[in-house]
C-alpha positions, 0 to 999 in steps of 0.5 A: 397322833402319838403320846410319844414325841421321841424315843431313843433305845441304845442309841449310838453314833460314831464318826469313823470306824475308830472314832470316839462315840459322839453318843453311846447307849443313849436311852430316854423317852420324851412324851408329846407336848412337852418343852424339853431342855437338852443340856450338857457341856460342849462335845457332849453330843447334843447337836448329834442327838438333834441331827439324829432325831431330825433324820440328818444323820443315821445312828451307828447303833440302836434306834430313835423313833420320832412321832411314832415313826422313823425320823425320815418319815416324820420329817414333814411334821418336824422343824429343825433349826441348826446352830449355824442357822443355814439360810440362803444368803442371796434371798431376801427376807420376804423371799425366804418366807415365800420359800417356806410357804412353797415347801410347806403347802397346807401347813404354812402359817404366814401370820406367825412367821410374819409376826416373828420377823416383824418383831425384829423390825426387819426389812422384808426386801433385805438380803439374808446375807446382810443380816446380823446373827440375831436377825438371822435367828429371827428368820430361821425361827420364823421358818420353823414356826411357820411350818406349824411343826408337831416337833420343834428341834432347836440347837442353841437358838438364842445364843445370838440374841440380846437378853430382851430379844431372847426373853421375847422370842422364848415367850413366843416359842412357848405360846405357839407350842402350847397353843398347838400342842407341839413338842419342843426340844431345845439345847442351850447353855443358858440355864436361867432361860430354861428353868422357867420355860421347860418341864422336861430335862435331858442331860448329856455328858460324855455322849451318854444320858446322865439325867432324863425325865420330868423336871419336877420329878428330877428335882424332887428326887434330889436334895441339896443338904448341908451338915457337919463333916462328921455326919455320914450320908449313907445309905443315900446316893451322893452325886457331889460332895464338897467340904468347907472347914467342918461343914459339908454341902452335898447333892444327894438322892435320898433313900429314906429320911436324911437323919438328924444334923442335916438341913435339906433344900430342893436344888435349882436347875443350875445346881442340879446340872452343875453337880452332875457335870462335875461328877461324871461318875455319879449314877445316871437317873432316867425317869420314864413317864408312861401313860396315867394308868401305868404310872412312872418307871424309873431307872437308876444306874445304882439300883440297877447294879445292885 
């Protein structure tokens, strides 16, 4: 076992020789056993990153290490559910789970897979091609969790589910990964679902890593402040600032005390993410948590430039 699930270094992917990079110089480390939210706007490179980690794509530049080895060598130890959830339409639900058992000898957990399918009241003899989008999601997640993966990669897994089913399956995912010490990397646009579920964050924007690290440390590194427009914010790093009349509301990375005239609060996940997405020129922040004896190494793009 390794203490690092995923490590990317200067990772880049370009489609075509002259195409714009889908990923550009991405670097971050995800410790094993974490539940990580992968967020960003459409076209930010989330699906490309997941496919690189799963070994379905090769990087144009840089490297990505998965479970201490290459993505290809780690493939039997991970499970990946793509956004379109490709399944064999002509197979029944029972035949699909049977295929999962045959492809994963010695690892298959029929009880887990069966519980996820049963939660959707699916007919075991029903053809996959006749299922709704939410039902296909259940079957795909059953295949993934039945494999008992050390690393689970999910690309917008809950988009087809109603709120109740989304809440139920999110609980199942968290319970199963916690019980077996698995790592979960999940992309989603539903920030409300992620805030109470994830302990790690990777934010992509324009193909680059904008934020990465433990969620509580990223939150603690920022402050949502309000004050009079005439009050200066130097020398603090201002991620985003908006003025309404005589009052300023800003997301900042404090560099020492804020000073008189400012009221400060910790931002929510949504406030943190949206502020960075609205401010693409804000300095990047990557907090790389290493082992307990070595502490935490932080890379702030603004500090690095000084």
